[in-house]
KEVEX-242486 format. One line per field, with one value per residue (C-alpha): x, y, z; chain; residue in three letters. Coordinates in steps of 0.2 Angstrom, whole numbers. Layout:
REM KEVEX-242486
px: [X  ...]
py: [Y  ...]
pz: [Z  ...]
ch: [A  ...]
aa: [ALA  ...]
REM end
This chain:
REM KEVEX-242486
px: [-1  7  10  -1  7  12  -2  -16  -11  -22  -17  3  12  6  15  -3  -20  -36  -51  -47  -57  -44  -26  -15  -15  -31  -45  -66  -76  -77  -93  -89  -72  -78  -90  -75  -66  -79  -81  -61  -62  -77  -67  -54  -63  -63  -45  -44  -60  -55  -38  -41  -56  -47  -31  -37  -48  -32  -23  -36  -44  -62  -73  -69  -50  -54  -64  -49  -37  -50  -49  -29  -28  -36  -31  -14  -19  -27  -9  1  -10  -8  11  13  3  12  30  32  28  15  3  -16  -12  -19  -7  -18  -16  -7  -9  10  13  0  13  26  11  3  19  21  3  8  25  25  30  14  4  4  -3  -18  -28  -35  -32  -14  -11  -19  -7  10  6  2  17  28  20  23  41  44  37  46  63  60  52  71  73  61  66  84  81  72  82  97  93  97  78  82  98  88  74  83  86  66  61  43  42  46  33  21  24  25  9  -3  0  -6  -18  -24  -36  -24  -13  -26  -30  -11  -18  -26  -11  -2  -13  -10  -27  -36  -53  -50  -41  -55  -68  -58  -54  -73  -77  -63  -69  -86  -82  -79  -89  -108  -120  -126  -111  -106  -123  -130  -114  -106  -124  -125  -110  -107  -123  -121  -103  -103  -120  -127  -112  -122  -133  -129  -136  -126  -116  -110  -110  -117  -118  -102  -92  -100  -105  -97  -104  -121  -120  -114  -126  -140  -133  -129  -148  -152  -145  -150  -166  -165  -156  -172  -184  -178  -173  -158  -165  -164  -149  -132  -121  -109  -122  -129  -111  -105  -123  -129  -127  -127  -117  -99  -101  -94  -107  -110  -91  -87  -83  -92  -75  -56  -39  -27  -12  7  11  -8  -5  9  28  35  46  57  63  77  68  49  58  68  55  44  58  52  35  42  51  39  27  40  39  20  21  32  21  6  15  20  0  -7  5  -4  -22  -17  -11  6  23  31  39  58  68  72  54  51  62  60  41  47  58  40  30  43  40  21  28  36  20  11  21  21  3  -3  -11  -9  0  11  7  7  -2  -20  -22  -41  -39  -27  -42  -54  -44  -46  -66  -70  -59  -53  -33  -35  -22  -35  -49  -37  -32  -50  -53  -39  -47  -60  -49  -45  -60  -70  -57  -61  -79  -79  -99  -99  -84  -91  -108  -99  -88  -103  -103  -103  -88  -94  -100  -80  -75  -86  -79  -61  -63  -67  -54  -40  -43  -42  -24  -19  -26  -15  0  -1  -2  17  20  17  32  43  44  31  38  53  54  67  53  40  51  53  37  28  41  40  20  19  30  25  9  13  26  15  2  12  19  -1  -7  7  4  -14  -10  3  -2  17  26  37  51  48  67  71  73  56  63  69  53  45  57  56  38  33  43  36  20  19  15  23  38  44  36  48  64  63  58  73  85  80  78  97  105  96  105  102  117  110  93  89  78  69  66  59  74  74  59  61  80  70  60  75  79  69  75  74  56  49  34  41  42  23  19  32  39  38  27  31  47  55  66  78  82  79  83  79  94]
py: [0  18  27  44  61  72  86  73  78  90  91  94  99  117  127  131  124  127  134  143  160  169  169  171  190  194  196  193  207  209  202  188  187  187  172  163  168  162  145  141  147  134  120  125  122  105  100  115  107  89  89  96  87  71  76  89  74  64  78  78  94  100  105  125  118  110  127  139  126  127  147  146  136  147  161  157  148  166  173  162  160  181  179  165  175  190  186  166  158  172  158  157  143  142  136  125  111  97  77  73  79  65  51  63  71  55  51  67  64  46  52  44  60  69  54  51  68  66  82  82  101  100  86  94  111  102  90  106  117  101  100  119  118  103  114  129  118  108  123  129  113  123  140  134  123  137  154  147  140  124  117  128  116  99  105  107  88  85  82  81  63  66  79  70  56  65  76  59  48  59  51  59  47  35  47  52  34  34  41  26  16  24  23  13  5  -5  -2  17  12  1  14  27  19  15  33  38  28  31  50  42  31  37  38  56  63  54  49  68  77  68  68  87  95  85  87  105  108  98  97  113  124  131  138  159  172  189  181  171  153  151  133  130  142  139  119  116  130  127  109  109  122  111  95  104  111  92  85  99  96  76  81  92  82  67  54  51  47  28  27  21  33  32  36  50  58  60  64  76  95  97  85  97  105  122  133  131  131  144  163  178  187  180  183  172  177  168  160  158  140  146  143  131  116  107  88  83  67  77  90  76  65  81  86  73  78  96  85  77  95  101  87  87  106  107  96  107  123  116  109  126  135  126  129  149  149  154  146  133  142  145  136  154  156  140  140  156  149  135  148  158  140  137  153  149  133  143  155  137  134  148  152  134  125  108  104  110  119  113  119  112  102  102  120  119  107  120  131  119  115  135  139  155  155  172  177  191  177  168  182  186  167  172  187  177  164  177  187  172  165  181  180  162  161  164  154  139  139  135  122  115  106  88  79  67  81  88  68  70  86  81  64  76  88  76  67  83  88  70  72  89  80  66  82  85  69  77  85  67  54  41  32  29  13  21  32  19  9  25  30  13  10  25  24  6  9  25  17  0  5  17  5  -8  4  7  -11  -14  -1  -6  -24  -21  -5  3  6  -6  3  -1  1  10  27  33  48  36  27  42  48  33  28  48  47  28  36  48  42  59  57  37  42  56  48  33  45  55  41  33  47  54  38  27  32  50  57  53  55  72  76  61  67  83  91  104  112  113  121  136  137  134  153  167  177  161  165  183  177  174  192  195  182  178  199  204  219  234  234  222  213  227  219  202  201  184  172]
pz: [1  -3  9  9  3  17  10  16  33  40  56  58  74  82  95  103  104  94  99  115  114  127  130  145  142  135  145  143  152  168  172  161  173  189  186  180  193  206  196  198  218  220  210  222  238  236  240  253  263  259  265  282  286  285  293  308  318  317  324  339  333  334  320  325  322  304  300  306  297  280  282  283  268  258  262  260  242  237  242  234  218  220  221  205  193  195  200  196  181  178  171  176  189  205  217  231  245  240  241  241  258  266  271  281  289  294  300  310  317  322  331  348  356  349  348  367  372  384  379  362  359  364  354  339  343  347  331  321  326  321  303  302  307  293  281  283  283  267  258  255  245  232  235  234  217  207  213  210  192  196  189  175  171  175  166  149  150  147  130  125  127  146  148  140  150  167  164  158  171  187  200  213  221  224  233  244  248  255  270  275  273  287  301  315  318  306  311  308  290  285  289  281  264  262  264  253  239  242  238  221  218  225  210  215  210  195  186  188  185  172  161  167  163  146  140  144  137  123  115  120  119  105  115  119  128  119  109  126  127  144  146  137  148  165  164  180  190  184  188  205  209  201  210  227  227  224  237  249  246  249  264  269  264  277  259  269  287  284  276  280  291  278  266  273  278  260  252  266  265  286  290  287  303  295  293  312  320  306  316  303  301  304  296  297  304  305  319  324  330  342  339  326  331  324  320  307  304  302  290  280  275  271  259  248  249  242  229  224  223  211  197  197  196  181  171  177  170  155  153  158  144  131  139  140  122  128  124  136  149  147  157  168  169  175  188  195  198  208  219  223  224  239  246  246  255  266  270  273  287  295  295  298  283  287  271  257  241  222  206  206  191  192  188  176  167  169  157  143  148  149  132  143  149  155  170  177  179  190  201  201  208  221  228  231  240  251  254  259  269  281  280  288  286  268  264  274  266  249  257  262  245  246  243  230  216  219  215  199  193  197  183  170  173  177  162  150  157  154  136  137  142  127  114  117  110  93  92  95  82  86  73  80  91  103  107  108  120  132  134  134  150  158  156  162  178  180  185  192  205  214  211  222  234  236  238  249  262  261  267  279  285  279  265  258  263  281  292  309  300  299  288  277  275  273  260  249  251  247  228  224  228  216  198  188  199  195  176  176  184  171  156  161  161  146  136  140  140  127  109  115  104  86  92  93  81  86  102  97  106  90  93  113  108  106  120  135  133  135  119  110  107  102  110  129  131  128  142  156  156  176  179  184  174  187  174  174  191  187  169  162  155]
ch: [A  A  A  A  A  A  A  A  A  A  A  A  A  A  A  A  A  A  A  A  A  A  A  A  A  A  A  A  A  A  A  A  A  A  A  A  A  A  A  A  A  A  A  A  A  A  A  A  A  A  A  A  A  A  A  A  A  A  A  A  A  A  A  A  A  A  A  A  A  A  A  A  A  A  A  A  A  A  A  A  A  A  A  A  A  A  A  A  A  A  A  A  A  A  A  A  A  A  A  A  A  A  A  A  A  A  A  A  A  A  A  A  A  A  A  A  A  A  A  A  A  A  A  A  A  A  A  A  A  A  A  A  A  A  A  A  A  A  A  A  A  A  A  A  A  A  A  A  A  A  A  A  A  A  A  A  A  A  A  A  A  A  A  A  A  A  A  A  A  A  A  A  A  A  A  A  A  A  A  A  A  A  A  A  A  A  A  A  A  A  A  A  A  A  A  A  A  A  A  A  A  A  A  A  A  A  A  A  A  A  A  A  A  A  A  A  A  A  A  A  A  A  A  A  A  A  A  A  A  A  A  A  A  A  A  A  A  A  A  A  A  A  A  A  A  A  A  A  A  A  A  A  A  A  A  A  A  A  A  A  A  A  A  A  A  A  A  A  A  A  A  A  A  A  A  A  A  A  A  A  A  A  A  A  A  A  A  A  A  A  A  A  A  A  A  A  A  A  A  A  A  A  A  A  A  A  A  A  A  A  A  A  A  A  A  A  A  A  A  A  A  A  A  A  A  A  A  A  A  A  A  A  A  A  A  A  A  A  A  A  A  A  A  A  A  A  A  A  A  A  A  A  A  A  A  A  A  A  A  A  A  A  A  A  A  A  A  A  A  A  A  A  A  A  A  A  A  A  A  A  A  A  A  A  A  A  A  A  A  A  A  A  A  A  A  A  A  A  A  A  A  A  A  A  A  A  A  A  A  A  A  A  A  A  A  A  A  A  A  A  A  A  A  A  A  A  A  A  A  A  A  A  A  A  A  A  A  A  A  A  A  A  A  A  A  A  A  A  A  A  A  A  A  A  A  A  A  A  A  A  A  A  A  A  A  A  A  A  A  A  A  A  A  A  A  A  A  A  A  A  A  A  A  A  A  A  A  A  A  A  A  A  A  A  A  A  A  A  A  A  A  A  A  A  A  A  A  A  A  A  A  A  A  A  A  A  A  A  A  A  A  A  A  A  A  A  A  A  A  A  A  A  A  A  A  A  A  A  A  A  A]
aa: [MET  ALA  ALA  PRO  LYS  ALA  GLU  GLU  ILE  SER  HIS  PRO  PRO  MET  ASP  GLN  LEU  GLN  GLY  LEU  GLU  TYR  CYS  ILE  ASP  SER  ASN  PRO  SER  TRP  GLY  GLU  ALA  ILE  PHE  LEU  GLY  PHE  GLN  HIS  TYR  ILE  LEU  ALA  LEU  GLY  THR  ALA  VAL  MET  ILE  PRO  THR  PHE  LEU  VAL  PRO  LEU  MET  GLY  GLY  SER  ASP  ASN  ASP  LYS  VAL  ARG  VAL  VAL  GLN  THR  LEU  LEU  PHE  VAL  GLU  GLY  ILE  ASN  THR  PHE  LEU  GLN  THR  LEU  PHE  GLY  THR  ARG  LEU  PRO  THR  VAL  VAL  GLY  GLY  SER  TRP  ALA  PHE  ILE  VAL  PRO  ILE  ILE  SER  ILE  ILE  HIS  ASP  PRO  SER  LEU  ALA  GLY  ILE  LEU  ASP  PRO  HIS  SER  ARG  PHE  LEU  ASN  THR  MET  ARG  ALA  ILE  GLN  GLY  ALA  LEU  ILE  VAL  ALA  SER  SER  VAL  GLN  ILE  ILE  LEU  GLY  TYR  SER  GLN  LEU  TRP  ALA  ILE  PHE  SER  ARG  TYR  GLY  SER  SER  SER  CYS  ILE  GLY  GLY  VAL  ARG  SER  VAL  ARG  GLN  ARG  LEU  PRO  ARG  GLY  MET  VAL  ILE  VAL  SER  GLN  LEU  ASN  HIS  ARG  GLU  LEU  GLN  SER  SER  PHE  THR  ASN  LYS  PHE  CYS  TYR  TYR  TRP  LEU  THR  PRO  ILE  ALA  HIS  GLU  LEU  PHE  ILE  ARG  LEU  GLY  VAL  ALA  TRP  LYS  LEU  TYR  LEU  LYS  GLN  PHE  GLN  THR  LYS  GLN  LEU  PRO  ILE  LEU  GLU  ARG  PHE  ALA  LEU  LEU  ILE  SER  ILE  THR  VAL  ILE  TRP  ALA  TYR  ALA  HIS  LEU  LEU  THR  ALA  SER  GLY  ALA  TYR  LYS  ASN  ARG  PRO  GLU  LEU  THR  GLN  ASN  ASN  CYS  ARG  THR  ASP  ARG  ALA  ASN  LEU  ILE  SER  SER  ALA  PRO  TRP  ILE  LYS  ILE  PRO  TYR  PRO  LEU  GLN  TRP  GLY  ALA  PRO  THR  PHE  ASP  ALA  GLY  HIS  ALA  PHE  GLY  MET  MET  ALA  ALA  VAL  LEU  VAL  SER  LEU  ILE  GLU  SER  THR  GLY  ALA  TYR  LYS  ALA  ALA  SER  ARG  LEU  ALA  SER  ALA  THR  PRO  PRO  PRO  ALA  HIS  VAL  LEU  SER  ARG  GLY  ILE  GLY  TRP  GLN  GLY  ILE  GLY  ILE  LEU  LEU  ASP  GLY  LEU  PHE  GLY  THR  VAL  THR  GLY  SER  THR  VAL  SER  VAL  GLU  ASN  VAL  GLY  LEU  LEU  GLY  SER  THR  ARG  VAL  GLY  SER  ARG  ARG  VAL  ILE  GLN  ILE  SER  ALA  GLY  PHE  MET  ILE  PHE  PHE  SER  ILE  LEU  GLY  LYS  PHE  GLY  ALA  LEU  PHE  ALA  SER  ILE  PRO  PHE  THR  ILE  PHE  ALA  ALA  VAL  TYR  CYS  VAL  LEU  PHE  GLY  LEU  VAL  ALA  SER  VAL  GLY  LEU  SER  PHE  LEU  GLN  PHE  THR  ASN  MET  ASN  SER  MET  ARG  ASN  LEU  PHE  ILE  ILE  GLY  VAL  SER  PHE  PHE  LEU  GLY  LEU  SER  ILE  PRO  GLU  TYR  PHE  ARG  GLU  TYR  THR  ALA  ALA  ALA  LEU  HIS  GLY  PRO  ALA  HIS  THR  ASN  ALA  GLY  TRP  PHE  ASN  ASP  PHE  LEU  ASN  THR  ILE  PHE  LEU  SER  SER  PRO  THR  VAL  ALA  LEU  ILE  VAL  ALA  VAL  PHE  LEU  ASP  ASN  THR  LEU  GLU  PHE  LYS  ASP  SER  ALA  ARG  ASP  ARG  GLY  MET  PRO  TRP  TRP  ALA  LYS  PHE  ARG  THR  PHE  LYS  GLY  ASP  SER  ARG  ASN  GLU  GLU  PHE  TYR  THR  LEU  PRO  PHE  ASN  LEU  ASN  ARG  PHE  PHE  PRO  PRO  SER]
REM end
């Protein structure tokens, strides 16, 4: 069979995605931008409420403590998002709480010196201070790697196949279940496993949200009001509102009265105990839980989580650049963003957010869903985070949305971001057996090794790394529980050792070369130049 002519191929590789209406520096009207920003805020609430809901009770905290932690996490998320969009990569990315820190945090919670404290509130405060100290010390890893430009040097070794693999194997649900695997009590482990799985399997979230969201976005997207595609642009916000109202109606009508406790906890809208516990006005401030305490073992274990957060955020920045119609961030800009993310983790430690920071992948996916990659929209969402974290009652109202709804949202948005990662493979030669081998092995190991660690931990109640050195266990278990981290390690190693000298073109390196330096592409100045003429003091390289 004769090979097709070159002109018959109608989809050549493209630097930027098609069909996006607003890029990084173009903005919708103020009214539309405010609603879009509020939509990003609602989406960011999921992780901001889930993590404290799971961790604070294990630390001995009450509902009041949980509310304060949620408010603090949202407040710091808003600050970090502003800093990242203004002075970091300047990409439209929300910086939120990270599941990558769960393993070292659980290890701190079960430290005998803290777990033995009898008074629950005192145990909560002492555990929070220990977590703060570990975050403050561990943040230095990203700060040093970022501002010293060491991460910029390392990032130059990644080709399209590496980025595509890292971005496509990201998994958030299994990471959350790592919480369970580190608990000491089997009955608590079993209860938590069932509870977390239920968030992701309950019919109210999947059936209703998927049907409404997909139908509105894909099949009714041509419906417009004043030339604004409302059902496409605000599908997430409309779907969440409808299902939230439906869940509240079932709650108020008593439909859950005779249902199992697990069903009521996950589907009722009055079980979060956030609204009643939240103060009307509360401004989070540094060291509000007391002076942090420092332990070398805790800090070293936390450093592994910081490295995982760094790797995952790097892939998220690349995906966000495509969804915002920007060029891939040059190595200098990427390293600058990692440095500011390190500052964000430092703020997490100072304020006491109970976890570290990373780029919110679900919000990156929302850029593609709405086809709006505007930086201004993300900055407006950061304003909502800060505003509603201070006005506690109003923020708690939105935070009472059942987790099951967020779970269904993530199923759609994570898949979208994964497909964006796959789109980077267009710049490699996918007819090369070398490239097929590297991509296939990194994909498989990136999925199978973390799965082995999860299955082993669930059965043995401790990770495969189980020595007398707790910090060593936390470091290895955290690294190898992260699919993107494992995939990156395998892909970078193979890509730079296997026939690498004669395969630069097949690897897509000529395409990447122009984006490595700030002056390599004239469009970089438009997208990544610092505001207030700060490039005079921090010249790009």
